[in-house]
N, C-alpha and C positions, 0 to 999 in steps of 0.2 A: 229882691229884684235880680240880683246876680244869680241866685239859685234858679230862678225861673228862666232867665236867658240861657244859662248853662244847660238846663234841661231841654229847652227848645233846640239848642244847637246839637246836643247829643242825639235827640230824636231825629232831627233832619239828617245828621250824618249817618245814623243807622239806616234810615229809610233810603238814602242815596246808596249806601253800601249794599243793601239787600237788593236794590234794583240792578246795580252793576253785576252782582253775583248771579242774580236770576237771569239776566240777559246773556252773560258770557259763560255761565257754568253749565249750560245744557250739554255741551259736548264733553264736559268732564265726567258727567254722570253716565253717559251711554258710550258704547263702543262704536265701531264703524258700522254703517248700515249694511244690510244684506245686498243692497244694490251695488255698493262700492266693491264688495267682495265677489260679485258674480263674474264668471268667465267671459261674459259678453262685453264687458267694459275694457278688456285688454286692447292694446293698440293693434291696428290692422297690420297683418303680415302679408306682404305681396310675394308670391313665388318668384324666384329669380328669372324664369323664362318669360314672365309677364311684364317685367320692368323695361324692356326694350321693344321697339316696334318690329314687326315681322319684315325681314329683308330678304327672305329666301327667293323672291321673284324679282328683286331689284335689278339684277344684272342679266336677266333672261333675254335672249335674242328672240324676236318674233319669228314665227314660222315663215319659211320662204326667204330667198335671198333679198337683201336690201337694195343692192345696186340695180338688178333687173327690174324690181318693182318700181323704183324711182324713174327708170328710163321709160317703162311702159306707161306710167302715169303722165310723164311729160309729153309723150307723143299722143296719148289718148285725150289730153286736155285741150282740144282744139276749141271747145266752146268757152264762152265767158263764164265767170262765176260771180257769186254774190257774197259780200261780207256783211255780217250783221253789225254794222258800225255806221256812224254818221259820215257824210261826205268829206267833211274837213279832216276828221281823224283818219279816214281811209286814204285820203290824198297824201297825208304825211307818212303813213305807214308804207304805202306803195312807193313813194319817193325814196325812203330809206332802204327798202328792199331792193329797188332797182339799182341804187348806188352800190350795193353789196354783191350783186350778181356779177360773176366774172364774165367778161365778154360784152357787156352792155355799155354802149357809148351814148350817154344822154346828151340831147340837144336842148331845144327850147322846152320850157315848162310853163304852161298857161293854166293857172289855178282856176281862173274864172270859167274857162271852158272845161277844165278837168282833164287836160291831155298832157302827156309826156311824149315828145318827139324823140325817137331813139333809133339806133341801129343795133342789130343783134344777128350774129352769124352771117354777116354780109347783106342783110335785108334791112330796109328802113320802113318803119310803120309807127303808128301812134298807140300808146296804151291809154285807154280812156277810163276815167273814173266818173261815174254818173249815179245819181240817186235812182233807186229802184224800190219803190214801196217803202218798207221800213229798214231797208239795208242800202248797200252801195254796190253797184255792178261794175266789175272790172272786165274790160274787153280789149281786144286788139283790133285796130282799124287800119285798113290798107289805104294807099294813096288815093284811090277812087271813091273812098267813103264807105265801102262795104266792109263787112267783118273780114279780117285777115284770117285765112285758114292755111297759111303756109306752114312748113315744118318749123321754121324759126319762131314764128308767132305762137304756134302750138306749144313748142318747147318752153318758151319764155312764160306763157300763161301757166303752164304746169309747174314751173319752178316757183312762180309767184304764189300760186295756190298752196303749194306745200309750205311756203314760208309764212303766209298770212292766215291760213285757216288752222 
């Protein structure tokens, strides 16, 4: 009986050993595959000029003088303009922009009506924020309720347009 159990153990051990060798010995018998040796499997080499973004036009000054263009835009912007924003968001943005414009003295702010009472360059008028379709219309309103088309109102709307659009 001892002989029989020893034989069974040795057969089981040999079977286990042959399975282990068969499973792990495949790479011992063959070399590297042609796929691993192909030149296409080398790491990607990026040329040095492609590793950084193109900044050649970063500091380019647009054609034409900036100051005269800003002045002509401010005087030509007598008409109201439309922001593609909600009324609440436009109200906040216009308020912040008006606070930062030099020469603007803000008076009352009535969000329900959407109006800022202010004076600019010696003139008093309202800047109105009203819904207009899918956007918000920004306009200047004179004391009599008509659209303000004075030089001060036109200049202020021009500056607001530049800062908000």
